[in-house]
Backbone as a ProteinNet text record, in pm:
[ID]
protein_1_A
[PRIMARY]
XXXXXXXXXXXXXXXXXXXXXXXXXXXXXXXXXXXXXXXXXXXXXXXXXXXXXXXXXXXXXXXXXXXXXXXXXXXXXXXXXXXXXXXXXXXXXXXXXXXXXXXXXXXXXXXXXXXXXXXXXXXXXX
[TERTIARY]
-4834.7	-4705.5	-4685.7	-4791.6	-4780.2	-4741.1	-4797.5	-4752.3	-4603.4	-4550.5	-4408.2	-4324.7	-4365.5	-4293	-4299.4	-4415.8	-4431.2	-4344.8	-4334.4	-4254.2	-4105.2	-4061	-3917.9	-3859.3	-3941.3	-3883.1	-3804.4	-3845.1	-3760.8	-3622.4	-3614	-3485.3	-3393.3	-3444.3	-3362.1	-3332.5	-3425.5	-3399.3	-3287.8	-3289.1	-3184.9	-3049	-3048.8	-2924.2	-2868.9	-2955	-2912.7	-2861.7	-2930.3	-2887.1	-2749	-2726.6	-2595.8	-2487.6	-2519.9	-2423.7	-2386	-2485.4	-2458.5	-2381	-2413	-2341.2	-2194.4	-2169.9	-2031	-1955	-2021.7	-1958.2	-1920.2	-2005.7	-1979.9	-1882.8	-1845.6	-1751.8	-1817.1	-1946.9	-2019.4	-2044	-2028.2	-1978.4	-1828.4	-1758.7	-1613	-1573.8	-1453.5	-1409.7	-1398.9	-1367.9	-1353.4	-1483.4	-1595.4	-1726.9	-1770.2	-1740.2	-1804.5	-1761.9	-1633.9	-1591.6	-1650.3	-1645.9	-1710.9	-1863.1	-1925.4	-2070	-2105.8	-2027.3	-2051.6	-2031	-1927.1	-1902.3	-2014.2	-2058.7	-2167.2	-2295.3	-2323.7	-2443.4	-2432.2	-2318.4	-2300.5	-2291.5	-2220.3	-2194.4	-2287.8	-2358.9	-2443.8	-2590.1	-2617.1	-2755.4	-2832	-2773.7	-2843.4	-2862.2	-2760.7	-2786.3	-2893	-2896.5	-3001.4	-3139.3	-3152.4	-3279.3	-3317.7	-3221.1	-3248.7	-3293.7	-3222.6	-3257.8	-3396.7	-3425.6	-3557.1	-3669.3	-3652.1	-3756.6	-3774.2	-3663.6	-3673	-3727	-3695.4	-3746.6	-3897.8	-3951.2	-4095.2	-4171	-4100.3	-4163.9	-4249	-4359.8	-4448.2	-4438.6	-4352.4	-4333.3	-4401.4	-4497.5	-4566.7	-4616.1	-4601.1	-4659	-4620.1	-4720.6	-4699.6	-4639.7	-4666.4	-4612.5	-4460.4	-4399.6	-4253.7	-4194	-4261.8	-4213	-4220	-4330.5	-4343.5	-4241.8	-4218.5	-4120.7	-3981.1	-3944.4	-3812.8	-3798.6	-3903.3	-3899	-3884.2	-3955.2	-3945.2	-3805	-3745.3	-3609.6	-3512.2	-3523.7	-3434.8	-3453.2	-3577.5	-3604.8	-3545.5	-3563.9	-3511.5	-3358.7	-3295.4	-3149.5	-3095	-3160.4	-3117.4	-3137.1	-3249.9	-3273.7	-3170.2	-3133.7	-3032.2	-2896.8	-2862.8	-2736.1	-2736.3	-2847.1	-2857.2	-2849.4	-2913.7	-2909	-2765.4	-2693.4	-2554	-2467.5	-2485.5	-2406.3	-2438.7	-2564.2	-2602.9	-2547.3	-2533.6	-2483.9	-2332.9	-2259.8	-2113	-2059.2	-2097.9	-2043.2	-2098.3	-2222.6	-2281.3	-2211.9	-2173.8	-2107.9	-1955.3	-1904.7	-1760.2	-1685.5	-1732.4	-1674.8	-1553.7	-1451.5	-1338.2	-1381.4	-1298.6	-1335	-1354.5	-1262.2	-1286.2	-1412.1	-1435.9	-1555.6	-1681	-1674.7	-1790.4	-1823.1	-1721.4	-1749.2	-1811.1	-1767.9	-1829.7	-1973.6	-1997.8	-2133.2	-2223.3	-2173.1	-2248.8	-2283.8	-2185.8	-2209	-2309.5	-2301	-2394.8	-2537.1	-2554.2	-2688.2	-2741.4	-2660.8	-2706.1	-2729.1	-2649.3	-2667.6	-2794.5	-2834.9	-2953.3	-3083.4	-3084.1	-3208.5	-3278.1	-3211.2	-3283.3	-3321.5	-3236.5	-3269.4	-3395.6	-3402.6	-3520.6	-3644.1	-3628.9	-3741.7	-3797.4	-3709.8	-3755.4	-3818.1	-3755.9	-3810.6	-3943.6	-3954.8	-4080.9	-4190.4	-4159.1	-4258.6	-4311.2	-4220.4	-4260.4	-4350.8	-4315.8	-4395.9	-4530.2	-4532.5	-4654.9	-4755.6	-4708.5	-4801.4	-4806.6	-4723.4	-4730.1	-4612.3	-4607.4	-4495	-4471.7	-4573.4	-4558.4	-4604.9	-4552.2	-4591.3	-4528.5	-4600.8	-4539.6	-4451.3	-4374	-4281.6	-4356	-4473.9	-4548.9	-4695.2	-4756.3	-4898.5	-4968.3	-5092.3	-5172.1	-5256.7
-488.8	-424.3	-328.6	-258.2	-162.4	-228.9	-346.9	-409.7	-443.5	-480.8	-513.2	-387.3	-278.1	-151.6	-105.5	-115.3	-76.2	-164.1	-292.3	-384.3	-359.1	-319.7	-308.8	-169.4	-65.2	68.7	88.2	30.8	48.9	-14.1	-124.9	-189.9	-98.3	-42.9	45.9	176.8	225.5	346.4	320.9	204.8	169.7	153.6	92	80.8	218.8	308.2	443.7	517.4	501.5	565.4	514.6	382.9	327.4	377.7	385.5	437.6	581.4	663.8	804.4	818.1	733.7	738.9	702	597.5	557.5	664.5	722.8	828.5	948.4	979.2	1096.4	1067.6	939.6	905.5	874.6	864.2	833.7	684.5	618.7	655.5	640.7	612.4	598.4	477.9	482.3	375.6	240.9	237.9	112.1	37.8	103	41.8	-49	-11.3	-73.3	-216.4	-246.3	-383.3	-484	-461	-556.2	-563	-450.6	-450.3	-532.9	-520.5	-598.7	-747.4	-782.5	-923.5	-980.5	-904.2	-952.1	-973.7	-882.2	-896	-1016.5	-1032.5	-1138.5	-1276.8	-1288.2	-1419.5	-1457.2	-1360.8	-1392.4	-1356.3	-1230.7	-1184.2	-1241.1	-1234	-1284.6	-1435.9	-1515.5	-1660	-1691.2	-1613.6	-1636	-1609.5	-1505.8	-1477.7	-1591.8	-1641.6	-1753.2	-1877.4	-1911.7	-2031.4	-2016	-1901	-1877.9	-1889.2	-1827	-1830.4	-1971.2	-2039.3	-2174.1	-2274.1	-2255.5	-2346.9	-2335	-2217.7	-2197.1	-2208.8	-2238.9	-2250.7	-2377.5	-2367.3	-2480.9	-2524	-2620.8	-2670.7	-2806.2	-2814.4	-2941.7	-2953.5	-3071.1	-3104.5	-3013.3	-2974.3	-2892.3	-2756.4	-2706.1	-2575.1	-2575.7	-2680.2	-2683.7	-2696.6	-2767.4	-2779.7	-2645.1	-2573.7	-2441	-2343.5	-2352.9	-2265	-2292.6	-2418.6	-2454.1	-2405.2	-2421	-2373.9	-2222.1	-2152.8	-2007.3	-1963.2	-2029.9	-1995.9	-2012.4	-2122.4	-2146	-2037	-2001.5	-1898	-1763.9	-1728.1	-1600.5	-1599.2	-1709	-1714.1	-1705.6	-1772	-1764.1	-1622.1	-1560.5	-1422.4	-1327.2	-1348.4	-1263.3	-1280.7	-1403.7	-1428.1	-1359.4	-1369.4	-1302.9	-1151.4	-1098.8	-955.1	-910.4	-986.4	-952.4	-955.2	-1058.9	-1070.3	-957.2	-916.2	-806.2	-672.9	-658.1	-532.4	-517	-628	-620.7	-527.5	-543.4	-451	-308.7	-296.8	-163.3	-83.5	-152.1	-84.9	-83.6	-151.2	-161.1	-211	-323.8	-380	-467.3	-453.6	-545	-679.1	-781.7	-913.9	-909.7	-850.7	-844.6	-764.9	-655.7	-575.7	-652.7	-727.3	-805.5	-914.3	-981.8	-1086.5	-1027.1	-908.3	-841.8	-803.7	-751.6	-715.1	-838.5	-946.3	-1071.2	-1124.9	-1125.6	-1174.9	-1086.7	-956.6	-866.1	-889.3	-910.5	-937.7	-1067.4	-1172	-1301.1	-1297.9	-1223.8	-1216	-1140.8	-1046.6	-966.7	-1039.5	-1137.5	-1204.8	-1270.7	-1358.2	-1419.9	-1319.8	-1220	-1121.3	-1044.6	-996.4	-921.9	-1010.8	-1134.8	-1229.4	-1249.9	-1273.9	-1297.9	-1173.6	-1058.9	-936.1	-898	-911.8	-876.3	-974	-1101.6	-1200.6	-1170.7	-1135.6	-1105.3	-982.8	-878.6	-756.8	-775.6	-849.1	-862.1	-957.8	-1060.3	-1163.5	-1178.5	-1109	-1116.8	-1190.5	-1188.1	-1242	-1390	-1471.9	-1616.7	-1666.1	-1607.1	-1645.9	-1778.9	-1855.5	-1975.4	-1934.4	-2027.2	-1994.9	-1967.3	-2017.8	-2001	-1982.1	-1879.2	-1854.7	-1837.8	-1882.2	-1863.8	-1741.3
-325.3	-331.4	-214.3	-175.9	-67.1	65.5	102	226.7	225.7	110.2	101.7	121	58.2	74.2	219.2	280.6	420.7	510.2	476	557.1	541.3	422.9	396.9	416.1	416.4	426.4	555.7	671.8	790.8	776	702.5	680.5	601.1	492.3	410.7	483	562.2	641.1	742.8	804.9	900.7	832.8	713.7	637.7	602	558.4	524.2	647.9	759.7	884	926	915.9	948.9	855.5	726.3	628.4	661.8	690.5	722.7	853.6	950.9	1078.8	1059.4	981.2	958.1	879.6	780.3	699.3	784.4	882.1	965.6	1080.3	1098.2	1204.4	1337.3	1340.9	1464	1471.5	1576.9	1710.1	1724.4	1618.7	1621.5	1537.3	1483.3	1392.4	1462.1	1589.5	1662.4	1683.6	1665.4	1688.5	1574.4	1451.1	1335.7	1309.1	1318.5	1288.6	1387.9	1519.8	1610.7	1591.4	1559.3	1536.7	1413.7	1306.7	1185.8	1211.9	1285.9	1317.9	1405	1503.5	1590.1	1509.8	1419	1336.3	1244.6	1179.9	1080.1	1143.9	1256.9	1315.8	1430	1490.1	1605.4	1579.8	1551.5	1544.5	1424.8	1305.6	1187.7	1192.7	1230	1243.7	1348.4	1456	1557.1	1498.2	1417.6	1350.7	1257.4	1180.2	1089.3	1164.7	1270.7	1347.8	1408.1	1463.2	1524.7	1422.1	1305.8	1203.5	1146.1	1121.4	1065.2	1166.2	1293.8	1397	1411.1	1386.7	1400.1	1268.1	1160.8	1029.8	1024.1	954.9	936.7	790.5	766.1	630.3	618.9	529.7	512	368.4	312	182.3	69.3	-7.5	-127	-95.5	22.8	58.6	57.5	109.1	113.7	-26.5	-116.1	-253.8	-324.1	-306.8	-367.8	-310.6	-180.3	-117.1	-171.9	-183.8	-237.7	-382.2	-461.7	-600.7	-606	-519.7	-514.5	-475.1	-379.7	-337.1	-452.8	-526	-640	-745.8	-774.6	-874.7	-831.5	-705.7	-656.3	-661.4	-624.9	-627.6	-769.9	-864	-1003.9	-1056.9	-1023.5	-1067.3	-1008.7	-882.2	-819.9	-888.5	-924.5	-994.5	-1130.9	-1203.1	-1333.2	-1318.8	-1216	-1188.5	-1162.9	-1080.8	-1050.2	-1175.8	-1256.3	-1379.5	-1477.2	-1482.6	-1570.8	-1520.8	-1389.4	-1332.9	-1342.9	-1354.4	-1354.6	-1462.7	-1590.3	-1689.8	-1675.4	-1631.7	-1615.7	-1507.1	-1398.8	-1287.2	-1300.4	-1403	-1428.9	-1305.6	-1254.1	-1132.6	-1164	-1081.3	-1089.1	-1029.8	-1046.1	-993.1	-841	-762.8	-618.1	-581.8	-651.4	-624.3	-661.7	-772.2	-814.1	-712.7	-659.3	-560.3	-434.3	-395.2	-279.6	-309.7	-428.9	-470.9	-474.3	-534.1	-545.5	-406.7	-317.8	-181.8	-106.9	-125.2	-57.8	-105.8	-236.3	-289.2	-230.9	-231.7	-180.4	-30.5	43.9	188.8	225.2	140.8	173.7	144.4	57	18.8	137.8	214.5	326	433.4	456.7	558.3	520.6	396.8	353.3	351.3	312.1	309.1	449.1	545.5	681.6	742.8	720.6	778.4	715.4	583.2	518.5	555.7	567.2	606.6	746.1	833.6	971.7	977.6	902.2	903.3	834.7	723.5	644.8	706.9	777.3	823.5	973.6	1045.6	1191	1251.7	1383.4	1459.1	1434.7	1436.7	1425.9	1290.2	1186.5	1050.9	1012.4	934.7	879.4	762.9	712.4	604.7	474.5	459.5	334.4	368.8	316.2	338.7	207.8	202.2	79.9	90.6
[MASK]
++++++++++++++++++++++++++++++++++++++++++++++++++++++++++++++++++++++++++++++++++++++++++++++++++++++++++++++++++++++++++++++

């Protein structure tokens, strides 16, 4: 558990720093929308392509990885549905929440895998 926390704390620290910067008005309102678009449409897809291109998927490992992905996605959907009444989300707010949860799963998976196992990690390690 500790390696995962060590791997993910910089991600959450960066998210918090960005939130605080935007709240305080730094570096200006005109910066954030282009930065978000660049991250969503250019930087994150480039990270996905790079990680998937270097992934070593073979035999039983790929089946276990696919099963794990399905389990994580189902758990995330159940988590979102359980949070909707607790957070009293409207339908538009719920769809944004649901999308944010699903968008963060591959990003956190790739970043934690890279930190925990090294630069050229395969997609699945024993």
